C-alpha positions as CSV (number, residue, x, y, z in Angstrom):
1,X,135.4,88.8,99.2
2,X,135.1,92.1,97.4
3,X,134.5,95.3,99.4
4,X,133.4,98.6,98.0
5,X,132.1,101.8,99.5
6,X,128.5,102.6,98.9
7,X,126.5,105.8,98.5
8,X,124.1,105.0,101.3
9,X,125.8,106.8,104.2
10,X,129.2,105.2,104.1
11,X,128.2,101.6,104.6
12,X,130.2,99.0,102.8
13,X,128.9,96.4,100.5
14,X,130.3,92.9,100.6
15,X,130.1,90.3,97.9
16,X,130.8,86.7,99.0
17,X,130.6,83.4,97.2
18,X,128.0,81.1,98.6
19,X,130.5,78.9,100.5
20,X,132.1,81.9,102.2
21,X,128.7,83.4,103.0
22,X,127.6,80.2,104.7
23,X,130.8,80.2,106.7
24,X,130.3,83.8,107.7
25,X,126.8,83.0,109.0
26,X,128.0,80.0,111.0
27,X,130.8,82.2,112.5
28,X,128.7,85.2,113.3
29,X,125.1,84.2,113.9
30,X,124.3,82.2,117.0
31,X,121.5,79.6,116.7
32,X,117.9,80.8,117.5
33,X,118.8,84.5,117.5
34,X,117.3,85.3,114.1
35,X,114.4,84.4,111.9
36,X,115.1,84.5,108.2
37,X,112.8,84.1,105.3
38,X,113.4,84.0,101.5
39,X,114.0,87.3,99.7
40,X,110.6,88.5,98.6
41,X,110.3,91.0,95.8
42,X,106.8,92.4,95.9
43,X,106.4,94.4,92.8
44,X,103.5,95.9,91.1
45,X,103.0,95.4,87.4
46,X,104.5,98.8,86.9
47,X,107.8,97.6,88.5
48,X,107.4,99.6,91.7
49,X,108.1,97.7,95.0
50,X,105.3,97.7,97.5
51,X,104.1,96.4,100.8
52,X,100.9,96.7,102.7
53,X,100.6,98.5,106.1
54,X,97.9,97.0,108.2
55,X,97.2,99.6,111.0
56,X,95.1,98.0,113.8
57,X,94.0,99.4,117.1
58,X,92.0,98.3,120.1
59,X,88.5,99.8,120.2
60,X,86.1,100.8,123.0
61,X,85.4,97.1,123.8
62,X,89.1,96.1,124.0
63,X,89.0,94.3,120.6
64,X,91.3,94.6,117.7
65,X,89.8,96.6,114.8
66,X,91.3,97.7,111.5
67,X,92.0,101.4,111.4
68,X,93.4,101.4,107.9
69,X,95.1,99.2,105.3
70,X,97.1,100.8,102.6
71,X,99.9,100.0,100.1
72,X,103.2,101.8,100.5
73,X,104.8,102.0,97.1
74,X,108.5,102.6,96.5
75,X,110.2,104.5,93.7
76,X,111.4,102.6,90.6
77,X,114.8,101.1,91.3
78,X,114.2,100.8,95.0
79,X,114.1,97.5,96.9
80,X,112.0,98.9,99.7
81,X,108.8,101.0,99.9
82,X,110.3,103.4,102.5
83,X,108.2,106.5,102.6
84,X,111.3,108.6,103.6
85,X,113.0,107.6,100.4
86,X,110.5,108.8,97.9
87,X,107.8,106.2,98.5
88,X,104.1,107.1,98.5
89,X,100.8,105.5,99.4
90,X,97.8,104.3,97.4
91,X,94.4,102.8,98.1
92,X,94.2,99.1,98.9
93,X,91.3,98.3,96.5
94,X,92.9,100.1,93.6
95,X,96.1,98.1,94.0
96,X,94.4,94.8,94.5
97,X,92.1,95.3,91.5
98,X,95.0,96.1,89.2
99,X,97.4,93.4,90.6
100,X,94.9,90.6,91.2
101,X,91.9,91.3,88.9
102,X,90.4,87.8,89.3
103,X,90.8,87.5,93.0
104,X,91.1,91.0,94.5
105,X,88.0,90.6,96.8
106,X,89.3,87.3,98.2
107,X,92.8,88.9,98.6
108,X,91.3,91.9,100.5
109,X,89.3,89.6,102.7
110,X,92.4,87.5,103.4
111,X,94.5,90.7,104.3
112,X,91.7,91.9,106.6
113,X,91.4,88.6,108.3
114,X,95.1,88.4,108.8
115,X,95.3,91.8,110.3
116,X,92.9,90.8,113.2
117,X,94.1,87.2,113.6
118,X,97.7,88.2,113.7
119,X,97.2,91.0,116.2
120,X,95.3,88.7,118.5
121,X,98.0,86.0,118.2
122,X,100.9,88.5,118.5
123,X,99.5,90.0,121.7
124,X,99.0,86.5,123.2
125,X,102.8,86.0,123.0
126,X,103.3,88.8,125.5
127,X,101.5,88.0,128.7
128,X,102.5,91.1,130.7
129,X,102.0,93.6,127.8
130,X,98.8,95.3,126.7
131,X,99.2,96.4,123.1
132,X,96.7,99.0,121.9
133,X,98.0,99.7,118.3
134,X,100.1,97.9,115.8
135,X,101.5,98.6,112.3
136,X,101.9,95.3,110.5
137,X,103.9,95.3,107.3
138,X,103.2,92.4,104.9
139,X,104.0,91.5,101.3
140,X,102.1,89.3,98.9
141,X,104.1,86.9,96.7
142,X,103.4,85.7,93.2
143,X,101.3,82.8,94.7
144,X,99.1,85.3,96.6
145,X,100.6,84.2,99.9
146,X,101.0,86.8,102.7
147,X,104.5,87.3,104.2
148,X,105.1,89.2,107.4
149,X,107.9,91.8,107.1
150,X,107.7,93.8,110.3
151,X,105.5,94.7,113.3
152,X,105.6,98.2,114.7
153,X,104.1,99.2,118.1
154,X,102.9,102.8,117.9
155,X,103.3,103.0,114.2
156,X,102.6,106.7,114.0
157,X,100.0,108.5,112.0
158,X,98.8,106.7,108.9
159,X,99.8,108.6,105.8
160,X,96.4,108.3,104.1
161,X,93.7,110.9,104.0
162,X,91.2,111.4,106.8
163,X,92.5,108.6,109.0
164,X,93.7,110.8,111.9
165,X,90.1,111.0,113.4
166,X,89.8,107.2,113.3
167,X,93.1,106.8,115.1
168,X,92.2,109.4,117.8
169,X,88.7,107.9,118.2
170,X,90.0,104.4,118.8
171,X,92.7,105.7,121.2
172,X,90.2,107.6,123.3
173,X,87.6,104.8,123.3
174,X,90.2,102.2,124.3
175,X,91.5,104.5,127.1
176,X,88.0,104.8,128.4
177,X,87.5,101.0,128.2
178,X,90.7,100.5,130.3
179,X,89.7,103.2,132.8
180,X,86.3,101.6,133.3
181,X,87.9,98.2,133.9
182,X,90.1,99.7,136.6
183,X,87.0,100.8,138.6
């Protein structure tokens, strides 16, 4: 095993051969504690990494609606699309048209359907919790398959233009819906 200091805040990088890595996993990771998926490198034709943020909220009828869907694009050389590390946003249809010119409409429909279906399913897993807002981060592989990266409750303000009003409107309408149900 090789160890070397890294420039990312003092964390160390470890390089292991496959056999030693598998042993490390079996020694340190208990069964059923983690979910792992294959490494997925979602890259635009420009070489930038990206993912899609699916921002969903409950509306005035208590139903999941899409507030916004936008790509988050990382800087060249990065393996993540982290906004705090020089990443930026774009528009969904622009990215899909460039990356999937023959199937961008179908891909957009699939992403939108997934946003609502996943939110409904995710909420059903938590019987004592009422979610009102989720930020779902997904990637699209080379076969146009969606992969779930992360789910955030209270994902914060979307970083796209003119979306704050939609967020506030949905929040207020859902609060009104809940208040009326309590009567």
